[in-house]
C-alpha positions in Angstrom: 0.0 0.0 0.0 1.7 3.2 -1.0 1.6 6.4 1.1 -0.9 8.2 -1.3 -3.4 5.4 -0.5 -2.8 5.8 3.2 -3.3 9.5 2.9 -6.6 9.1 1.1 -7.9 6.8 3.7 -6.7 9.2 6.4 -8.4 12.1 4.7 -11.6 10.1 4.2 -11.7 9.3 7.9 -10.7 12.9 8.9 -13.2 14.7 6.7 -16.1 12.3 6.3 -15.7 9.8 9.1 -15.7 6.7 6.8 -13.2 3.9 7.0 -13.6 2.6 3.4 -14.4 4.0 0.0 -17.5 2.8 -1.8 -17.4 1.2 -5.2 -15.2 3.2 -7.7 -14.7 6.2 -5.4 -11.0 5.6 -4.7 -10.1 5.1 -8.3 -11.9 8.3 -9.4 -10.4 10.3 -6.5 -6.8 9.0 -7.4 -7.4 10.0 -11.1 -8.5 13.5 -10.1 -5.6 14.0 -7.6 -3.2 12.9 -10.4 -4.6 15.8 -12.6 -6.3 13.7 -15.3 -9.5 14.7 -16.9 -12.0 12.3 -15.4 -15.6 11.3 -16.5 -17.8 9.7 -13.8 -21.1 7.9 -14.4 -22.4 6.8 -11.0 -26.0 6.3 -10.1 -27.7 8.3 -7.5 -26.8 7.1 -4.0 -23.4 5.8 -5.2 -21.4 8.6 -3.5 -20.8 10.8 -6.5 -20.3 14.1 -4.7 -17.5 12.7 -2.4 -15.5 12.0 -5.7 -14.9 15.7 -6.1 -15.2 16.9 -2.5 -12.4 14.9 -1.1 -9.8 15.8 -3.8 -10.9 19.5 -3.4 -10.2 19.3 0.3 -6.7 17.7 -0.1 -5.5 19.6 -3.2 -4.1 23.2 -3.1 -6.4 26.0 -4.4 -10.1 26.2 -4.9 -12.2 23.7 -6.9 -15.1 25.0 -8.9 -18.2 22.9 -9.0 -20.7 23.8 -11.7 -24.2 22.7 -10.7 -27.6 23.5 -12.2 -29.7 23.8 -9.0 -29.5 26.3 -6.2 -31.1 23.9 -3.7 -28.5 21.3 -4.6 -25.6 23.7 -4.0 -27.0 25.0 -0.7 -27.3 21.4 0.6 -23.8 20.5 -0.4 -22.3 23.7 1.0 -24.0 23.1 4.3 -22.7 19.5 4.4 -19.0 20.6 3.8 -19.3 23.5 6.3 -20.4 20.8 8.8 -16.9 19.2 8.7 -14.9 22.3 9.2 -14.6 25.1 11.8 -14.3 27.7 9.0 -17.5 28.6 7.3 -15.5 29.9 4.3 -14.4 26.3 3.3 -17.3 26.2 0.9 -19.3 28.9 -0.9 -22.0 29.4 -3.4 -21.7 32.0 -6.1 -25.1 32.6 -7.8 -27.9 35.0 -8.3 -29.1 34.6 -4.7 -26.2 36.6 -3.1 -26.1 40.4 -2.5 -22.9 42.5 -3.0 -21.6 42.1 0.6 -21.9 38.3 0.3 -20.2 38.3 -3.0 -17.3 40.3 -1.6 -17.0 37.9 1.3 -16.8 34.9 -1.1 -14.0 36.6 -3.1 -12.1 37.5 -0.1 -12.2 33.9 1.2 -11.0 32.5 -2.1 -8.1 35.0 -2.3 -7.1 34.0 1.3 -7.0 30.4 0.3 -9.7 29.5 2.8 -12.3 28.3 0.2 -11.7 24.7 -1.1 -15.1 24.3 -2.9 -16.9 27.0 -4.9 -20.3 26.0 -6.2 -21.4 28.0 -9.3 -24.4 28.0 -11.5 -23.5 28.0 -15.2 -25.4 31.3 -15.7 -23.1 33.0 -13.1 -20.0 31.6 -14.7 -20.8 33.5 -17.9 -20.4 36.9 -16.1 -17.2 38.7 -17.2 -16.5 40.0 -13.6 -16.5 36.5 -12.2 -14.3 35.1 -15.1 -11.8 38.0 -14.6 -11.6 37.4 -10.8 -11.3 33.6 -11.1 -8.6 33.9 -13.7 -6.2 35.4 -11.1 -7.0 32.7 -8.5 -5.4 29.3 -7.8 -8.0 26.9 -9.2 -7.4 23.2 -8.5 -9.9 21.7 -11.0 -13.4 22.2 -12.4 -16.1 19.6 -11.6 -19.3 19.7 -13.8 -22.0 18.0 -11.9 -25.2 16.8 -13.6 -23.2 16.7 -16.8 -26.0 15.1 -18.8 -27.5 18.8 -18.9 -24.8 19.3 -21.7 -26.5 16.9 -24.1 -29.7 17.6 -25.9 -30.3 13.8 -25.6 -30.0 14.1 -21.9 -33.3 14.5 -19.9 -32.4 18.0 -18.4 -30.8 19.7 -21.4 -29.5 23.3 -20.5 -28.3 25.3 -23.5 -26.0 27.3 -21.2 -24.1 24.1 -20.3 -23.0 23.8 -24.0 -20.6 26.7 -23.6 -18.8 25.6 -20.5 -15.6 24.4 -22.2 -14.9 27.8 -23.7 -15.5 29.6 -20.4 -13.4 27.2 -18.3 -10.5 27.7 -20.9 -10.7 31.5 -20.2 -10.2 30.9 -16.5 -7.4 28.3 -16.5 -6.1 25.2 -18.2 -7.1 22.8 -15.3 -8.3 19.2 -15.1 -12.0 18.7 -15.8 -14.3 16.4 -14.0 -17.6 15.5 -15.6 -20.2 13.7 -13.3 -23.6 12.3 -14.1 -26.0 9.9 -12.4 -27.6 8.7 -15.6 -26.4 8.5 -19.2 -27.0 6.3 -22.2 -23.9 5.7 -24.5 -25.2 8.5 -26.8 -25.3 11.1 -23.9 -21.9 10.0 -22.7 -20.3 10.5 -26.1 -22.0 13.9 -26.3 -20.7 15.0 -22.9 -17.1 14.0 -23.7 -17.2 15.7 -27.1 -18.7 18.9 -25.9 -16.3 19.2 -22.9 -13.4 18.5 -25.2 -12.2 15.7 -22.8 -11.5 12.9 -25.3 -8.6 11.7 -23.2 -10.6 11.5 -20.0 -10.4 8.5 -17.8 -13.9 7.1 -17.7 -15.4 5.3 -14.6 -18.8 3.8 -14.9 -20.5 2.2 -11.9 -23.2 -0.4 -12.2 -26.7 1.1 -12.7 -28.3 -1.7 -10.8 -30.0 -0.7 -7.5 -30.8 -4.2 -6.2 -32.8 -2.9 -3.2 -35.4 -1.1 -5.4 -38.7 -2.8 -6.3 -40.1 -1.8 -9.6 -43.8 -1.9 -10.1 -45.9 -0.5 -13.0 -49.8 -0.4 -12.6 -52.5 0.6 -15.0 -53.7 4.2 -14.3 -57.4 3.8 -13.6 -60.1 6.1 -12.5 -59.5 4.9 -8.9 -55.8 6.0 -8.9 -56.2 8.5 -6.0 -57.8 5.8 -3.8 -55.0 3.4 -4.8 -52.2 5.9 -3.8 -53.8 6.6 -0.5 -54.1 2.9 0.2 -50.5 2.4 -0.7 -49.3 5.2 1.6 -51.4 3.9 4.4 -49.7 0.6 4.1 -46.4 2.4 4.5 -47.5 4.6 7.4 -44.8 6.8 8.9 -42.4 6.2 6.0 -41.1 9.0 3.7 -42.1 9.0 0.1 -42.2 11.3 -3.0 -45.0 11.5 -5.5 -44.1 12.9 -8.9 -46.7 14.6 -11.1 -46.1 16.3 -14.5 -48.2 19.4 -13.8 -48.3 21.9 -10.9 -52.1 21.8 -10.9 -52.0 18.0 -10.3 -49.3 18.4 -7.6 -51.6 20.8 -5.7 -54.7 18.6 -6.1 -52.9 15.4 -4.9 -51.2 17.1 -1.9 -54.6 18.5 -0.8 -56.3 15.1 -1.3 -53.6 13.4 0.9 -54.0 16.1 3.6 -57.7 15.7 3.7 -57.2 11.9 4.2 -55.0 12.4 7.1 -51.6 11.9 5.4 -48.9 14.5 6.3 -48.0 15.9 2.8 -46.9 19.1 1.2 -46.7 20.3 -2.5 -43.4 21.4 -4.2 -43.2 22.9 -7.6 -41.5 25.9 -9.3 -44.7 28.0 -9.0 -44.4 28.3 -5.2 -42.2 31.0 -4.0 -38.7 30.2 -2.9 -39.4 30.6 0.8 -42.3 28.1 0.7 -40.2 25.6 -1.4 -37.4 25.8 1.1 -39.8 25.4 4.0 -41.5 22.3 2.5 -38.1 20.7 1.6 -36.9 21.2 5.2 -40.2 19.8 6.5 -39.5 16.6 4.5 -35.9 16.4 5.5 -36.8 17.0 9.2 -39.6 14.4 8.9 -42.4 16.9 9.9 -44.2 15.5 6.8 -44.0 12.1 5.3 -44.8 12.8 1.7 -43.8 15.4 -0.9 -46.0 15.8 -4.0 -43.8 17.4 -6.6 -43.0 18.1 -10.2 -39.5 17.1 -11.2 -38.3 20.5 -9.9 -37.9 18.6 -6.7 -35.3 16.2 -5.6 -32.1 16.9 -7.4 -30.7 18.3 -4.2 -32.4 16.0 -1.8 -29.9 13.9 0.1 -32.4 12.1 2.2 -31.2 8.5 2.6 -34.4 6.9 3.8 -37.0 7.7 1.2 -39.0 4.4 1.2 -41.2 4.9 -1.9 -41.3 7.0 -5.1 -44.7 7.1 -6.9 -45.1 8.4 -10.4 -48.6 9.6 -10.8 -47.7 10.4 -14.4 -45.2 8.5 -16.4 -42.0 10.6 -17.1 -40.8 11.8 -20.4 -37.7 9.6 -20.6 -36.2 6.5 -18.9 -33.4 8.7 -17.7 -35.8 10.9 -15.8 -37.5 7.8 -14.4 -34.2 6.2 -13.3 -33.1 9.3 -11.6 -36.4 10.0 -9.8 -36.8 6.4 -8.7 -33.1 6.5 -7.6 -34.2 8.8 -4.7 -35.7 5.8 -3.0 -33.6 3.6 -0.6 -30.3 5.4 -0.9 -29.3 3.9 2.4 -29.6 0.5 0.9 -32.9 -0.2 2.7 -36.3 -0.7 1.3 -37.3 1.3 -1.8 -40.6 0.8 -3.6 -40.9 2.4 -7.1 -44.5 2.6 -8.3 -45.5 4.1 -11.6 -48.9 4.5 -13.0 -49.2 4.1 -16.8 -51.9 4.9 -19.3 -51.1 5.4 -23.0 -53.3 8.5 -22.9 -50.5 10.2 -20.9 -48.0 9.4 -23.6 -50.3 10.9 -26.2 -50.5 14.1 -24.1 -46.7 14.3 -24.0 -46.6 13.7 -27.8 -49.1 16.6 -28.3 -46.9 18.8 -26.1 -43.9 18.0 -28.3 -45.7 18.8 -31.5 -45.0 22.5 -31.1 -41.3 22.1 -30.8 -38.7 22.2 -33.7 -38.6 19.0 -35.7 -35.2 17.7 -34.4 -36.4 18.2 -30.8 -39.7 16.4 -31.6 -37.7 13.5 -33.0 -35.6 13.2 -29.9 -38.6 13.6 -27.6 -40.6 10.9 -29.4 -37.6 8.5 -29.5 -37.2 8.9 -25.7 -41.0 8.5 -25.1 -41.1 5.2 -27.0 -38.5 3.8 -24.7 -40.8 4.7 -21.8 -43.7 2.9 -23.4 -41.5 -0.1 -23.9 -40.5 -0.2 -20.3 -44.1 0.3 -19.1 -45.7 -2.3 -21.4 -42.9 -5.0 -21.3 -43.6 -8.2 -19.5 -39.9 -9.2 -19.1 -37.8 -8.3 -16.1 -38.1 -4.5 -15.8 -34.6 -4.3 -14.2 -33.1 -6.1 -17.2 -34.9 -3.8 -19.6 -33.8 -0.7 -17.7 -30.2 -1.8 -17.4 -30.1 -2.7 -21.1 -31.2 0.8 -21.8 -28.1 2.1 -20.0 -25.9 -0.3 -21.8 -25.5 -2.8 -19.0 -26.1 -6.6 -19.1 -28.2 -8.1 -16.3 -28.5 -11.7 -15.4 -32.2 -11.9 -14.6 -31.8 -15.3 -12.8 -28.8 -14.7 -10.5 -28.3 -10.9 -10.7 -28.6 -8.9 -7.4 -32.3 -7.8 -7.0 -33.5 -10.1 -9.8 -36.7 -10.8 -8.0 -37.5 -7.2 -7.1 -39.9 -6.5 -9.9 -43.7 -7.0 -10.5 -43.1 -8.8 -13.8 -40.7 -11.3 -12.2 -43.1 -11.8 -9.2 -46.1 -12.4 -11.4 -44.6 -13.8 -14.5 -46.6 -14.1 -17.7 -46.5 -17.4 -19.6 -43.8 -17.7 -22.1 -44.2 -19.4 -25.5 -41.9 -20.5 -28.4 -41.3 -17.7 -30.8 -38.4 -19.1 -32.9 -40.1 -18.8 -36.3 -41.5 -15.4 -35.5 -38.1 -14.0 -34.4 -36.6 -15.3 -37.6 -39.3 -13.7 -39.7 -38.9 -10.3 -37.8 -35.1 -10.4 -38.4 -35.5 -11.1 -42.1 -38.0 -8.2 -42.4 -35.4 -5.9 -40.7 -32.7 -7.1 -43.2 -34.9 -7.2 -46.3 -36.3 -3.6 -45.8 -32.6 -2.5 -45.8 -32.6 -1.6 -42.1 -34.3 1.8 -42.7 -37.5 1.6 -40.5 -38.3 2.3 -36.9 -40.3 -0.3 -34.8 -43.6 1.1 -35.8 -43.0 0.7 -39.6 -41.6 -2.8 -39.1 -44.9 -3.8 -37.3 -46.9 -2.3 -40.1 -44.9 -4.2 -42.6 -45.4 -7.5 -40.8 -49.2 -7.0 -40.3 -49.7 -5.6 -43.8 -50.8 -2.1 -42.8 -50.0 0.4 -45.6 -48.9 4.0 -44.9 -47.3 6.7 -47.0 -43.8 5.8 -45.9 -44.1 2.2 -46.8 -45.7 3.1 -50.1 -42.8 5.5 -51.0 -40.3 2.6 -50.5 -42.6 0.1 -52.3 -42.5 -2.1 -49.3 -46.2 -2.9 -49.7 -45.3 -4.7 -53.0 -42.7 -7.0 -51.3 -43.5 -10.7 -50.8 -42.9 -10.4 -47.0 -45.5 -7.5 -46.6 -48.2 -8.8 -44.3 -46.3 -12.1 -43.6 -47.0 -11.7 -39.9 -50.8 -11.1 -40.2 -51.5 -14.1 -38.0 -50.5 -12.0 -35.0 -51.6 -8.6 -33.7 -49.4 -5.5 -33.9 -48.8 -5.5 -30.2 -47.4 -9.1 -30.4 -44.7 -7.9 -32.9 -44.0 -4.8 -30.9 -43.3 -7.1 -27.8 -41.1 -9.3 -29.9 -39.1 -6.3 -31.2 -38.5 -5.1 -27.6 -37.3 -8.6 -26.5 -35.1 -9.1 -29.5 -33.5 -5.7 -28.7 -32.7 -6.7 -25.2 -31.4 -10.1 -26.4 -29.1 -8.3 -28.8 -30.4 -9.5 -32.2 -31.2 -5.9 -33.2 -30.3 -2.5 -32.0 -31.7 1.0 -32.3 -29.7 3.6 -34.2 -30.0 6.6 -31.9 -28.5 9.1 -34.4 -31.5 8.2 -36.6 -34.0 8.5 -33.8 -34.7 4.9 -33.3 -34.2 3.2 -36.7 -33.8 -0.5 -36.1 -30.6 -2.2 -37.4 -29.8 -5.9 -37.3 -26.7 -7.0 -35.4 -24.2 -9.8 -36.4 -25.9 -11.9 -33.7 -29.2 -11.3 -35.5 -27.7 -12.3 -39.0 -26.4 -15.5 -37.4 -29.8 -16.3 -35.9 -31.4 -16.2 -39.4 -28.9 -18.9 -40.6 -29.1 -20.9 -37.3 -32.3 -20.3 -35.4 -32.6 -21.6 -31.8 -35.4 -21.7 -29.3 -36.6 -18.2 -28.3 -39.1 -17.9 -25.5 -41.1 -14.7 -25.4 -43.9 -13.2 -23.3 -46.6 -10.9 -24.7 -46.6 -7.3 -23.4 -49.1 -6.0 -20.9 -52.0 -4.2 -22.5 -53.3 -1.5 -20.2 -56.8 -1.0 -21.5 -58.7 1.6 -19.5 -62.0 -0.4 -19.3 -60.4 -3.6 -18.2 -58.8 -2.1 -15.2 -61.3 0.3 -13.7 -61.9 -2.0 -10.7 -58.3 -2.8 -9.9 -57.0 -1.7 -6.6 -54.0 -3.0 -4.7 -53.9 -5.5 -1.9 -51.2 -5.8 0.8 -49.0 -7.8 -1.4 -48.7 -5.1 -4.0 -50.6 -7.1 -6.7 -54.0 -6.3 -8.1 -57.2 -7.2 -6.2 -60.4 -7.7 -8.2 -63.9 -7.4 -7.1 -65.6 -10.4 -5.3 -67.4 -12.0 -8.2 -70.0 -13.9 -6.1 -70.9 -10.7 -4.3 -71.2 -8.9 -7.7 -73.7 -11.5 -8.8 -75.8 -11.0 -5.7 -75.7 -7.3 -6.0 -76.8 -7.5 -9.6 -79.8 -9.6 -8.7 -80.6 -7.0 -6.0 -80.1 -4.1 -8.4 -82.7 -5.7 -10.7 -85.3 -6.2 -8.0 -84.8 -2.7 -6.5 -85.1 -1.3 -10.1 -88.4 -3.2 -10.7 -89.8 -1.9 -7.4 -89.0 1.7 -8.4 -90.0 1.2 -12.0 -86.6 2.3 -13.4 -83.9 0.5 -15.4 -81.3 -1.4 -13.3 -78.4 1.0 -14.2 -80.4 3.9 -12.9 -80.2 2.4 -9.4 -76.4 2.0 -9.3 -74.0 1.7 -12.2 -72.1 -1.6 -12.8 -68.8 0.0 -11.7 -70.5 1.1 -8.4 -71.5 -2.6 -7.8 -68.0 -3.8 -8.5 -66.6 -1.1 -6.1 -69.0 -2.4 -3.5 -67.8 -6.0 -4.0 -64.3 -4.7 -3.6 -64.7 -2.6 -0.4 -67.7 -4.2 1.3 -69.4 -1.0 2.7 -71.7 -1.8 5.6 -72.7 1.7 6.7 -74.3 4.7 4.9 -71.1 6.7 5.2 -69.1 4.0 3.7 -71.6 3.5 0.9 -71.3 7.3 0.0 -67.6 6.7 -0.7 -68.3 4.1 -3.3 -67.5 5.1 -6.9 -70.5 6.9 -8.4 -72.6 6.8 -5.2 -73.5 10.2 -3.6 -75.8 11.1 -0.7 -78.9 11.1 -2.8 -78.4 7.7 -4.3 -77.3 6.2 -1.0 -80.4 7.4 0.8 -82.8 6.4 -2.0 -81.5 3.0 -2.8 -78.8 2.1 -0.4 -80.4 0.4 2.6 -81.0 -3.1 1.0 -77.5 -3.0 -0.4 -75.9 -2.4 2.9 -78.0 -5.1 4.5 -77.0 -7.6 1.8 -73.3 -6.8 2.1 -73.4 -7.0 6.0 -75.0 -10.4 5.9 -72.5 -11.6 3.2 -69.5 -10.3 5.2 -70.7 -12.0 8.3 -71.6 -15.4 6.7 -68.4 -15.5 4.6 -66.0 -14.3 7.3 -64.8 -11.5 5.0 -61.9 -9.3 6.0 -63.0 -5.9 5.1 -60.4 -3.3 4.0 -60.8 -0.8 6.8 -58.8 1.9 5.0 -60.8 2.3 1.9 -62.6 5.4 2.8 -61.1 8.2 0.6 -62.5 11.6 1.4 -62.7 14.0 -1.5 -60.9 17.4 -1.2 -64.1 19.4 -1.7 -62.7 20.9 -4.9 -65.4 19.0 -6.8 -68.0 19.8 -4.3 -67.4 23.5 -4.9 -67.8 22.9 -8.7 -70.9 20.7 -8.1 -72.6 23.5 -6.1 -71.7 26.0 -8.7 -73.3 23.9 -11.5 -76.4 23.2 -9.5 -76.9 26.9 -8.6 -76.4 28.1 -12.2 -78.6 25.5 -13.8 -81.3 26.5 -11.3 -80.8 30.1 -12.5 -81.1 28.8 -16.1 -77.7 30.1 -17.1 -76.7 28.8 -20.6 -74.5 25.7 -20.2 -71.8 27.2 -22.6 -71.5 30.2 -20.2 -71.3 27.9 -17.1 -68.5 25.9 -18.8 -66.7 29.1 -19.8 -66.7 30.7 -16.4 -65.1 27.6 -14.9 -62.6 27.2 -17.7 -64.1 23.9 -18.8 -64.9 22.6 -22.3 -68.5 21.8 -23.0 -67.9 18.1 -22.9 -66.0 18.4 -19.5 -69.1 20.2 -18.1 -71.4 17.4 -19.4 -69.1 14.9 -17.7 -69.3 16.8 -14.4 -73.1 17.0 -14.7 -73.2 13.2 -15.3 -71.1 12.6 -12.2 -73.5 14.8 -10.2 -76.7 13.0 -11.3 -75.2 9.5 -11.2 -74.3 10.0 -7.6 -77.9 10.9 -6.7 -78.4 14.7 -7.0 -81.0 16.2 -9.3 -80.2 18.8 -11.9 -82.7 20.5 -14.0 -81.5 21.3 -17.5 -84.9 21.3 -19.3 -84.3 24.9 -20.3 -81.4 24.0 -22.4 -82.8 20.7 -23.8 -86.0 22.5 -24.9 -83.9 24.7 -27.2 -82.3 21.6 -28.8 -85.2 19.0 -29.0 -89.0 19.2 -29.3 -91.3 17.3 -27.0 -91.7 14.3 -29.2 -87.9 13.9 -29.7 -87.4 14.1 -25.9 -90.1 11.5 -25.3 -88.6 9.1 -27.9 -85.1 9.3 -26.2 -86.6 9.1 -22.7 -88.5 6.0 -23.6 -85.3 4.5 -25.2 -83.4 4.9 -21.9 -86.4 3.6 -19.9 -86.5 0.3 -21.9 -82.7 -0.1 -22.6 -80.7 -2.6 -20.7 -77.8 -0.2 -20.4 -77.1 3.5 -20.6 -74.2 3.4 -23.0 -74.3 6.4 -25.4 -72.7 4.4 -28.2 -75.7 1.9 -28.2 -78.1 4.9 -28.3 -76.2 6.4 -31.2 -76.4 3.1 -33.0 -80.1 2.7 -32.2 -81.1 6.2 -33.5 -78.6 5.9 -36.5 -77.5 9.5 -36.7 -80.9 11.0 -35.8 -79.4 12.6 -32.7 -75.8 13.6 -31.9 -73.6 12.6 -29.0 -74.2 15.8 -27.0 -78.1 15.6 -27.3 -78.1 12.1 -26.1 -75.8 12.9 -23.2 -77.9 15.8 -22.1 -81.1 13.6 -22.3 -79.4 10.9 -20.3 -78.6 13.5 -17.6 -82.3 14.5 -17.6 -83.4 10.9 -17.5 -81.2 9.8 -14.6 -82.0 13.1 -12.7 -85.8 12.4 -13.0 -86.0 8.7 -12.7 -83.2 7.7 -10.4 -82.8 10.5 -8.0 
């Protein structure tokens, strides 16, 4: 053991109190101390910041750390100041300082007190700072969150692109680039842009064996599902990520109303509130932070026990980084994401206003997210493959920590199909993305395929015996198995590998699983049970409730669905309500419905629970925030005043169809609304009577069935408004 190693271990113990380095830390630190350009890819929780903090403390001069977030800098500066008697050992230089504070920072650097100077890239551009730093003894420059340099990275910051030129103006010192997540494409981009082609590269494994990955379909009952999940993890810290500020506020409020200690965090809150909420989370005054991605980059809380994605993120890098905030101490970390393809479509729409190149990148990244959410193979293997790492899904660390592995789908032989897929990739000259390959296989013509005359080829439609989603699943699994690869430069064009060409000549057994299909309608009654799987409604009870629904309907002279909707019955068979209060919390049941029809249903369920020894979920009651009740009151008052519906919608910032949905919700849960004044303008008496009779005699209240029945005589809106009138009069 040479003296330098001993010194490093002594320094580690002296400054940070650790006896041993973690993973690649020692090699990275040695490289920096030796003055080499160094590039570090190390997942969150791997001890990345220590890689530049320790060399800064032992080397002469001041190290500059470029960081994109003020919160992150503040945390790190506080941590470093905690290991020294002199507050000046670490400083921040950014827009939050006044003139006196800036003068103090400069004085400490000149006097050799400051070892670490944290700077935002925007501050580094300022001529006065460049001139000052030029004349100082700088030990090295570390660029944290270096993926911000790459437009392929998930946090691209244009000002990061000019860092190399600015650093050269200051001094010719070693450069350290650090990132917690980077695909090969992003790594190459960082090295090229920072001009550090000779850098020593250190890449730690991206596998976080203690994290459990779970993706669930996003259903109408998502809020109840989240509350139930948090209650099963009472007293534990967690983060919920949402894409919009509005959703953050809604969910935070909902959790508070349901007795969960939660606060919101997003860029729309003032700095003081944000800092306060962050501190409350760190000090454990609250359990849950509901946040946009503005939160967490600077959070060094080791015991976050769960990370929930209410909305699926825009890229797998974001997802990896956000889930990486769970279980940083090596303890339990549950990563739960809710997925609906509708959310992906929203994000695609959002991209459509951007420049073409940006759209292409954004869409390519989104498709990777879709692949991860819909895949039925080991999620860990899929994720690690995305970051260029092989994973042994049988013996690898954390192999079983994954919903797909815990509940595996059946595999089947796909040797012939894989061969066919690889031949199509080869025979279309490797110029198509996954979607076009699928269209070629199932024989679906589009302009692009036509322009290349692919639709005239003998293999066009050769995979018609399977659905499109089957081929998409096979493409994803062939990618991970290394038979094909995606050409990132060409935004996801699929190329065949040498391994794939060999396979065509010598096919061997290939077992595949079909992807999950998250259909909205199939999953509306799914909630979670203790084990983290899905729990379905009690089918026997559903049958009994349906019989009761029919007899109650007969007694009142109304169609069965006017008593309770099918989804309400399924929710009852899931939650077993035995009091009026519990019944009011069932999907689609309000006070009016409960008091008019509820009694026999509660009696039936109580008897059933007792006779069958049913364990009732005692935590299912989810209180609403009252946001909707305010809107409900507004709609009822304004329809009473006969205000035109368009005006009511406008004043609440709703589209007309959103208003109709709200009104449906109100009448289906048992409250009357009188909208005769608006229906009278649309339909005469005979027309109204005809539609009313249809709903009275129909077995269900589906609008599509009504549209088919009347064959274009009435439009969607007219039928919806009449259904509201019908339910309001007959069922409430």
